[in-house]
Kinemage of the C-alpha trace (Angstrom):
@kinemage 1
@onewidth
@group {chain A} dominant
@subgroup {mainchain}
@vectorlist {calphas} color= white
{ca met a 1} P 57.528 -93.395 52.172
{ca thr a 2} L 57.653 -91.842 48.688
{ca pro a 3} L 58.194 -88.070 48.792
{ca lys a 4} L 55.625 -85.832 47.017
{ca arg a 5} L 56.728 -84.285 43.738
{ca ala a 6} L 56.731 -80.506 43.553
{ca his a 7} L 54.253 -78.956 41.008
{ca gly a 8} L 54.951 -75.800 38.934
{ca phe a 9} L 56.031 -74.412 35.577
{ca thr a 10} L 59.390 -74.589 33.996
{ca leu a 11} L 60.998 -71.465 32.578
{ca leu a 12} L 60.383 -72.757 29.079
{ca glu a 13} L 56.676 -73.201 29.757
{ca leu a 14} L 56.424 -69.683 31.137
{ca val a 15} L 58.134 -68.243 28.053
{ca leu a 16} L 55.789 -70.181 25.760
{ca val a 17} L 52.728 -68.995 27.674
{ca met a 18} L 53.913 -65.390 27.522
{ca leu a 19} L 54.623 -65.682 23.802
{ca ile a 20} L 51.204 -67.181 23.051
{ca ala a 21} L 49.506 -64.548 25.227
{ca ser a 22} L 51.333 -61.787 23.355
{ca ile a 23} L 50.251 -63.198 19.993
{ca leu a 24} L 46.633 -63.483 21.140
{ca ala a 25} L 46.703 -59.933 22.545
{ca ala a 26} L 48.094 -58.573 19.279
{ca met a 27} L 45.430 -60.408 17.283
{ca ser a 28} L 42.693 -59.187 19.608
{ca thr a 29} L 43.949 -55.607 19.315
{ca asp a 30} L 43.821 -55.768 15.516
{ca val a 31} L 40.385 -57.365 15.555
{ca ile a 32} L 39.016 -54.594 17.790
{ca thr a 33} L 40.934 -51.495 16.744
{ca leu a 34} L 40.768 -51.899 12.956
{ca pro a 35} L 36.932 -51.830 12.816
{ca val a 36} L 36.843 -48.988 15.336
{ca asn a 37} L 39.346 -46.962 13.320
{ca ser a 38} L 37.447 -47.693 10.134
{ca tyr a 39} L 34.237 -46.512 11.759
{ca leu a 40} L 35.884 -43.299 12.979
{ca asp a 41} L 37.374 -42.665 9.522
{ca leu a 42} L 33.977 -43.209 7.940
{ca glu a 43} L 32.339 -40.873 10.446
{ca arg a 44} L 34.895 -38.137 9.726
{ca arg a 45} L 34.376 -38.519 5.969
{ca ala a 46} L 30.595 -38.424 6.424
{ca thr a 47} L 30.871 -35.217 8.459
{ca leu a 48} L 33.002 -33.581 5.779
{ca val a 49} L 30.675 -34.734 2.991
{ca asn a 50} L 27.601 -33.433 4.842
{ca thr a 51} L 29.271 -30.062 5.374
{ca ala a 52} L 30.302 -29.820 1.729
{ca glu a 53} L 26.889 -30.900 0.431
{ca ser a 54} L 24.931 -28.477 2.616
{ca thr a 55} L 27.262 -25.649 1.582
{ca leu a 56} L 26.965 -26.388 -2.134
{ca asn a 57} L 23.188 -26.763 -1.857
{ca arg a 58} L 22.943 -23.342 -0.210
{ca met a 59} L 25.048 -21.842 -2.982
{ca gln a 60} L 22.907 -23.577 -5.592
{ca arg a 61} L 19.700 -22.096 -4.142
{ca asp a 62} L 21.164 -18.587 -4.281
{ca ile a 63} L 22.551 -19.066 -7.797
{ca arg a 64} L 19.196 -20.237 -9.139
{ca arg a 65} L 17.703 -16.946 -7.872
{ca ala a 66} L 20.411 -14.822 -9.494
{ca leu a 67} L 19.457 -11.917 -11.726
{ca pro a 68} L 20.240 -12.894 -15.340
{ca asn a 69} L 23.794 -11.942 -16.322
{ca ser a 70} L 24.732 -10.873 -12.769
{ca ile a 71} L 27.160 -13.696 -11.905
{ca arg a 72} L 30.694 -12.410 -11.327
{ca ile a 73} L 33.761 -14.539 -10.556
{ca ser a 74} L 36.929 -12.931 -9.173
{ca gly a 75} L 39.861 -13.636 -6.893
{ca gly a 76} L 41.239 -16.320 -9.194
{ca gly a 77} L 38.047 -18.345 -8.854
{ca thr a 78} L 37.672 -17.966 -5.072
{ca val a 79} L 34.976 -15.260 -5.054
{ca leu a 80} L 31.472 -15.518 -6.535
{ca glu a 81} L 29.002 -12.616 -6.540
{ca leu a 82} L 25.408 -12.361 -7.765
{ca leu a 83} L 22.333 -10.160 -7.465
{ca his a 84} L 19.565 -12.046 -5.683
{ca thr a 85} L 16.029 -11.746 -7.074
{ca thr a 86} L 12.876 -12.040 -4.994
{ca asp a 87} L 10.238 -11.645 -7.700
{ca gly a 88} L 9.644 -10.624 -11.274
{ca gly a 89} L 7.008 -10.311 -13.951
{ca tyr a 90} L 5.951 -8.423 -17.055
{ca tyr a 91} L 5.407 -4.707 -17.494
{ca arg a 92} L 2.712 -3.118 -19.655
{ca ala a 93} L 4.141 -1.988 -22.975
{ca gln a 94} L 0.893 -1.254 -24.806
{ca lys a 95} L -2.386 0.370 -23.859
{ca ala a 96} L -5.402 -1.817 -23.238
{ca ser a 97} L -8.172 -1.903 -25.848
{ca asp a 98} L -10.050 0.805 -23.947
{ca gly a 99} L -6.960 3.028 -23.935
{ca ser a 100} L -6.166 2.497 -20.238
{ca gly a 101} L -2.972 1.258 -18.650
{ca asp a 102} L 0.205 2.732 -17.179
{ca leu a 103} L 2.978 2.007 -19.695
{ca leu a 104} L 6.689 1.917 -18.966
{ca asp a 105} L 8.124 4.769 -21.017
{ca phe a 106} L 11.601 4.265 -22.490
{ca thr a 107} L 11.717 7.634 -24.272
{ca gly a 108} L 12.165 9.700 -21.105
{ca leu a 109} L 12.010 9.653 -17.329
{ca asp a 110} L 9.279 7.474 -15.849
{ca thr a 111} L 8.259 6.672 -12.285
{ca ser a 112} L 5.706 3.850 -12.532
{ca phe a 113} L 4.158 1.153 -14.686
{ca glu a 114} L 1.381 -1.409 -14.527
{ca val a 115} L 2.263 -5.037 -13.802
{ca leu a 116} L 0.647 -7.599 -16.087
{ca gly a 117} L -0.633 -10.103 -13.560
{ca asn a 118} L 0.062 -9.733 -9.862
{ca leu a 119} L 3.282 -10.109 -7.908
{ca asn a 120} L 3.536 -12.522 -4.978
{ca ala a 121} L 3.749 -9.654 -2.483
{ca val a 122} L 4.260 -5.896 -2.353
{ca pro a 123} L 7.895 -5.626 -3.465
{ca thr a 124} L 10.772 -3.710 -1.943
{ca gly a 125} L 14.305 -3.310 -3.192
{ca glu a 126} L 15.612 -2.556 -6.664
{ca leu a 127} L 13.830 -2.760 -10.022
{ca val a 128} L 15.948 -4.071 -12.913
{ca ile a 129} L 14.989 -4.239 -16.580
{ca tyr a 130} L 16.886 -6.057 -19.343
{ca asn a 131} L 20.163 -6.746 -17.587
{ca leu a 132} L 22.860 -7.753 -20.076
{ca gly a 133} L 25.849 -7.380 -17.771
{ca ile a 134} L 27.562 -5.003 -20.197
{ca ala a 135} L 28.160 -1.257 -20.211
{ca gly a 136} L 24.856 0.517 -20.725
{ca ala a 137} L 22.833 -2.393 -19.364
{ca asp a 138} L 24.617 -3.369 -16.153
{ca ala a 139} L 22.672 -3.477 -12.884
{ca tyr a 140} L 25.889 -3.267 -10.847
{ca ile a 141} L 26.624 0.144 -12.399
{ca gly a 142} L 22.983 1.197 -12.155
{ca asp a 143} L 22.269 1.768 -15.868
{ca asn a 144} L 19.053 -0.254 -15.781
{ca arg a 145} L 18.230 -0.200 -12.073
{ca ala a 146} L 15.901 1.987 -10.000
{ca thr a 147} L 14.845 1.935 -6.348
{ca leu a 148} L 11.237 0.970 -5.664
{ca ser a 149} L 9.126 3.384 -3.622
{ca asn a 150} L 6.561 2.798 -0.897
{ca ala a 151} L 3.776 3.560 -3.377
{ca ser a 152} L 4.333 0.221 -5.124
{ca ser a 153} L 1.648 -2.458 -5.036
{ca ile a 154} L 1.318 -5.987 -6.366
{ca asn a 155} L -0.164 -4.681 -9.646
{ca asn a 156} L 1.664 -1.373 -10.059
{ca leu a 157} L 5.309 -0.486 -9.414
{ca ser a 158} L 6.521 2.977 -8.438
{ca phe a 159} L 10.209 3.873 -8.438
{ca thr a 160} L 12.673 6.746 -8.454
{ca ala a 161} L 12.603 8.657 -11.737
{ca lys a 162} L 14.510 6.672 -14.333
{ca gln a 163} L 14.897 6.362 -18.070
{ca phe a 164} L 15.729 2.733 -18.686
{ca pro a 165} L 18.108 2.338 -21.619
{ca phe a 166} L 16.631 -0.726 -23.319
{ca pro a 167} L 13.216 -2.387 -23.354
{ca ser a 168} L 13.056 -6.107 -22.693
{ca pro a 169} L 11.985 -8.086 -25.788
{ca gln a 170} L 9.659 -10.091 -23.493
{ca gln a 171} L 8.618 -7.052 -21.384
{ca arg a 172} L 10.204 -8.681 -18.321
{ca phe a 173} L 11.321 -7.027 -15.097
{ca phe a 174} L 13.056 -8.337 -11.959
{ca ile a 175} L 13.084 -7.305 -8.293
{ca val a 176} L 16.469 -7.525 -6.538
{ca asp a 177} L 16.787 -7.407 -2.754
{ca thr a 178} L 20.534 -7.763 -2.163
{ca pro a 179} L 23.870 -8.724 -3.657
{ca ile a 180} L 25.349 -11.979 -2.345
{ca thr a 181} L 29.031 -12.884 -2.289
{ca tyr a 182} L 30.655 -16.216 -1.496
{ca lys a 183} L 34.334 -15.920 -0.680
{ca cys a 184} L 36.955 -18.506 0.246
{ca leu a 185} L 39.230 -16.929 2.828
{ca gly a 186} L 41.921 -19.079 4.436
{ca thr a 187} L 40.227 -22.262 5.645
{ca gln a 188} L 36.715 -20.741 5.601
{ca leu a 189} L 33.964 -20.206 3.062
{ca leu a 190} L 32.082 -17.004 3.911
{ca arg a 191} L 28.776 -15.570 2.680
{ca tyr a 192} L 28.076 -11.827 2.539
{ca asp a 193} L 24.745 -10.112 1.868
{ca ser a 194} L 22.805 -6.911 2.663
{ca tyr a 195} L 25.488 -4.581 1.320
{ca ala a 196} L 25.175 -1.888 -1.351
{ca ile a 197} L 25.116 -2.842 -5.022
{ca ala a 198} L 28.286 -1.440 -6.582
{ca thr a 199} L 30.818 -2.093 -9.322
{ca ile a 200} L 33.436 -2.648 -6.619
{ca pro a 201} L 31.500 -3.943 -3.595
{ca val a 202} L 32.235 -3.051 0.018
{ca leu a 203} L 31.437 -6.282 1.850
{ca gly a 204} L 29.897 -6.171 5.291
{ca val a 205} L 29.513 -8.801 8.002
{ca ala a 206} L 30.117 -12.380 6.897
{ca ser a 207} L 28.358 -15.570 7.909
{ca leu a 208} L 30.404 -18.765 8.047
{ca gln a 209} L 29.227 -21.436 5.598
{ca ala a 210} L 32.002 -23.998 6.045
{ca asp a 211} L 35.394 -24.327 7.666
{ca lys a 212} L 38.215 -26.821 7.104
{ca ile a 213} L 38.412 -25.554 3.508
{ca ala a 214} L 41.599 -26.841 1.891
{ca ala a 215} L 40.785 -25.573 -1.619
{ca cys a 216} L 37.903 -24.054 -3.541
{ca his a 217} L 37.354 -22.936 -7.107
{ca phe a 218} L 34.387 -21.364 -8.871
{ca ser a 219} L 34.094 -21.039 -12.651
{ca tyr a 220} L 31.401 -19.619 -14.920
{ca asn a 221} L 30.523 -20.166 -18.565
{ca asp a 222} L 28.027 -17.413 -19.320
{ca gly a 223} L 26.620 -19.116 -22.433
{ca lys a 224} L 25.430 -15.796 -23.881
{ca ala a 225} L 24.526 -17.303 -27.240
{ca met a 226} L 22.182 -19.819 -25.592
{ca arg a 227} L 20.980 -17.595 -22.709
{ca ser a 228} L 21.912 -20.404 -20.331
{ca gly a 229} L 25.052 -20.259 -18.226
{ca leu a 230} L 26.843 -22.967 -16.287
{ca ile a 231} L 28.566 -22.503 -12.934
{ca thr a 232} L 30.981 -25.112 -11.608
{ca leu a 233} L 31.567 -25.194 -7.847
{ca ala a 234} L 34.418 -27.279 -6.432
{ca ile a 235} L 35.459 -27.402 -2.781
{ca thr a 236} L 37.861 -29.609 -0.847
{ca leu a 237} L 37.561 -30.072 2.906
{ca thr a 238} L 40.295 -31.559 5.116
{ca asp a 239} L 40.011 -32.178 8.869
{ca ser a 240} L 42.696 -32.200 11.554
{ca ala a 241} L 43.174 -35.963 11.191
{ca gly a 242} L 44.050 -35.583 7.524
{ca glu a 243} L 40.753 -36.960 6.231
{ca ser a 244} L 39.801 -35.184 2.999
{ca val a 245} L 36.845 -35.032 0.598
{ca gln a 246} L 36.314 -33.118 -2.627
{ca leu a 247} L 32.867 -32.313 -4.024
{ca leu a 248} L 31.967 -30.751 -7.362
{ca gln a 249} L 28.578 -29.401 -8.386
{ca gln a 250} L 27.396 -27.731 -11.582
{ca val a 251} L 24.450 -25.336 -11.670
{ca his a 252} L 22.604 -24.112 -14.768
{ca val a 253} L 21.696 -20.442 -14.801
{ca asp a 254} L 18.876 -18.872 -16.803
{ca asn a 255} L 20.386 -15.748 -18.378
{ca ala a 256} L 17.372 -14.700 -20.446
{ca pro a 257} L 16.833 -11.083 -19.379
């Protein structure tokens, strides 16, 4: 009677199987993990880009509402300040044909004038006329700025007694509600508002606009000859995984006072 042969694997076969299994496992790991890692990297970059874009868009909206010639850059390009306007229009500089009309008097103290056309709403805040951003016509100092009173209406403005130094060639005026400052501090970009207008501001409570700030730089070409300035905003964001994005945005500013 022929004995039955034993079935099994030799040591060599086991080693080969283990080697092949290891190769297949390594290949499978690369096939799965590389796309997953790529997706996670892309998601981190997208998050950083969205944060940077929303921050720059918010800054752009504020800058486009800046009082002409009120942009100030300090802190080596890490601080940007402006005076935010809510409305504006034209003041009466000449009497109507029938002799009526409340003119804005530049020869002495005045407390009111007639608005040519109507404002969007009854204004509050500060009245500014012909801001040049220089001594004698600087709203930060208060040369050409007066506080509006409760007697103001959409077609007539009343304000604290003031002799404005210079008339506007276009008879324009602006209403300012608050200064706004953007400041890069450590890894955060902060926004300040609702503080007193001053040559050297005392900033109040900040609201966080973006964190993970690795670098930021603001620059300003005032373009006085053309009455059109250009602000360049550049921020770099880096997350804890080392992912980094840099965005740059330029904003034109109307400086015609």
